[in-house]
C-alpha positions in Angstrom: -0.8 16.0 11.5 -0.9 15.1 15.1 2.1 13.4 16.7 1.5 9.7 17.7 3.0 9.9 21.0 3.0 12.5 23.8 4.7 12.0 27.2 3.9 14.3 30.2 5.4 14.4 33.8 4.4 16.0 36.8 6.1 19.4 37.8 6.4 18.1 41.2 6.6 14.4 42.6 7.0 11.3 40.5 5.0 10.3 37.6 4.6 10.1 33.9 1.8 9.6 31.2 2.5 8.0 27.9 -0.6 9.0 25.5 -1.1 7.3 22.0 -3.2 9.0 19.4 -4.2 7.2 16.2 -6.2 8.9 13.6 -8.6 7.0 11.4 -11.0 8.4 8.5 -13.5 9.5 10.8 -12.4 8.8 14.5 -9.4 9.7 16.5 -8.7 6.9 19.1 -6.7 7.9 22.3 -5.2 5.5 24.7 -3.0 6.4 27.8 -1.5 5.3 30.9 -0.8 7.4 33.6 1.5 6.4 36.6 2.0 8.7 39.5 1.4 9.6 43.3 -2.1 10.3 44.7 -2.7 12.8 47.4 -2.2 10.3 50.3 1.4 9.2 48.7 -0.1 5.9 47.2 1.2 5.0 43.7 -1.5 4.4 41.4 -1.6 3.3 37.4 -4.6 4.8 35.6 -5.4 3.6 32.2 -8.0 5.6 29.9 -9.2 5.6 26.5 -11.1 8.1 24.3 -12.9 7.8 21.0 -13.4 11.3 19.1 -15.2 12.0 15.9 -13.4 14.0 13.4 -14.5 17.4 14.8 -13.0 16.4 18.3 -16.3 15.4 20.1 -15.9 12.7 22.5 -18.2 9.7 21.6 -16.7 7.2 24.3 -14.7 7.5 27.3 -13.2 4.5 29.4 -11.3 4.8 32.7 -9.8 2.1 34.9 -7.4 2.1 37.8 -5.1 -0.8 36.8 -4.9 -3.8 39.4 -8.2 -2.7 40.8 -11.9 -3.5 40.5 -14.1 -1.1 38.7 -13.9 0.9 35.7 -16.1 3.3 33.7 -17.2 3.1 30.2 -19.4 5.8 28.9 -20.8 6.9 25.2 -22.1 10.0 24.1 -24.4 10.8 20.8 -21.9 13.7 20.2 -24.8 16.1 21.3 -24.8 16.0 24.9 -26.8 12.6 25.5 -24.5 10.3 27.7 -25.2 6.5 28.3 -23.3 4.1 30.7 -22.0 0.8 29.7 -25.3 -1.0 29.7 -26.9 1.8 27.8 -28.8 3.8 30.5 -29.1 7.3 30.3 -27.0 9.5 32.5 -29.2 12.7 32.7 -26.4 14.5 35.3 -24.1 14.8 32.2 -26.9 16.1 29.9 -25.5 18.8 27.5 -21.8 18.0 28.0 -19.8 17.7 24.9 -16.3 17.4 26.3 -14.6 15.6 29.1 -12.0 16.5 31.5 -10.0 13.6 33.3 -8.3 14.8 36.2 -5.0 13.2 36.0 -4.2 14.2 32.6 -3.6 17.5 30.5 -4.7 15.9 27.4 -8.4 16.8 28.0 -7.8 20.2 27.6 -7.0 19.8 23.9 -10.6 18.5 23.3 -12.2 22.2 23.6 -9.1 23.9 22.3 -9.3 21.7 19.1 -13.2 21.9 19.0 -14.1 25.3 19.5 -13.3 28.5 17.4 -11.6 31.2 19.5 -11.2 35.0 19.2 -8.5 36.3 21.4 -9.7 37.6 24.8 -13.3 36.4 24.2 -14.0 33.3 26.9 -15.6 30.4 25.7 -17.8 28.7 28.4 -18.4 25.0 28.3 -20.1 22.5 30.5 -17.8 19.4 31.2 -18.2 15.8 32.1 -15.5 15.9 34.9 -13.9 12.5 35.7 -12.0 11.9 38.9 -9.6 9.3 37.8 -8.9 8.2 41.4 -12.2 7.6 42.5 -13.8 6.7 39.2 -16.8 9.2 39.6 -18.0 11.9 37.4 -20.0 15.1 37.5 -21.0 18.1 35.5 -18.9 21.0 35.7 -18.4 24.5 33.9 -15.2 25.6 32.4 -14.0 28.6 30.7 -11.2 28.8 27.9 -9.9 32.2 26.8 -7.2 32.6 24.0 -4.7 34.8 25.4 -1.9 34.8 22.9 -1.3 33.1 19.6 2.1 32.3 17.7 2.9 30.1 14.8 4.1 27.1 17.0 2.3 27.7 20.3 -0.9 29.4 22.2 -1.5 30.4 25.4 -5.1 29.7 27.1 -6.5 30.8 30.4 -8.3 27.7 32.0 -10.9 28.3 34.5 -13.0 26.1 36.5 -14.6 27.4 39.8 -11.7 29.3 41.6 -8.9 27.4 39.8 -7.3 29.7 37.0 -4.2 28.7 35.1 -2.6 29.8 31.8 -1.6 26.8 29.9 0.7 26.6 26.8 -0.1 24.5 23.9 1.5 23.4 20.7 0.3 24.1 17.2 -1.8 20.8 17.6 -3.7 22.0 20.9 -1.5 19.6 23.2 -0.3 21.0 26.3 3.2 22.0 26.4 3.2 23.6 29.9 0.7 23.5 32.5 2.2 25.5 35.3 2.2 23.5 38.7 1.0 20.5 37.3 2.6 19.0 34.0 5.3 19.4 31.5 5.5 17.7 28.1 8.7 15.8 27.5 10.2 16.6 24.0 10.5 13.2 22.0 
């Protein structure tokens, strides 16, 4: 069973993320608030919500900068077809099943939970990448490779473009250590 709360802090600088997970009969609801410093030293408060089906496929994502105008709300049919808040198709995200929100390690959990892994065999996926501070999105290719699996944790190599990092997750696929970026607090 998933924990109902997770808290991450950045490995450098100030900030926190408090995430809540609620499991229903056929949906998983996630909401979170991320407080931290942007690249220009401005503090920001970002709120996001994700609705997943029971297979960890993203069905809805909402993203907003608290206290600012504008927000994103996108929906997916679970087969890679996305629409905006008024139901218009978003062709540039066609084929994306998973999402990646720039300010959180949680979205790494989605492909880790959704896909089947054989050690050292990379999984390539097309992802809807959201820049949380700009409220923009685009399609990117990512790669996950299971490097090591123990009873209570696993290590995956994550690759996006030239960025490569080994992330450690717990038995639920939630990030424990994302070197140089995030550490999960023990509750």
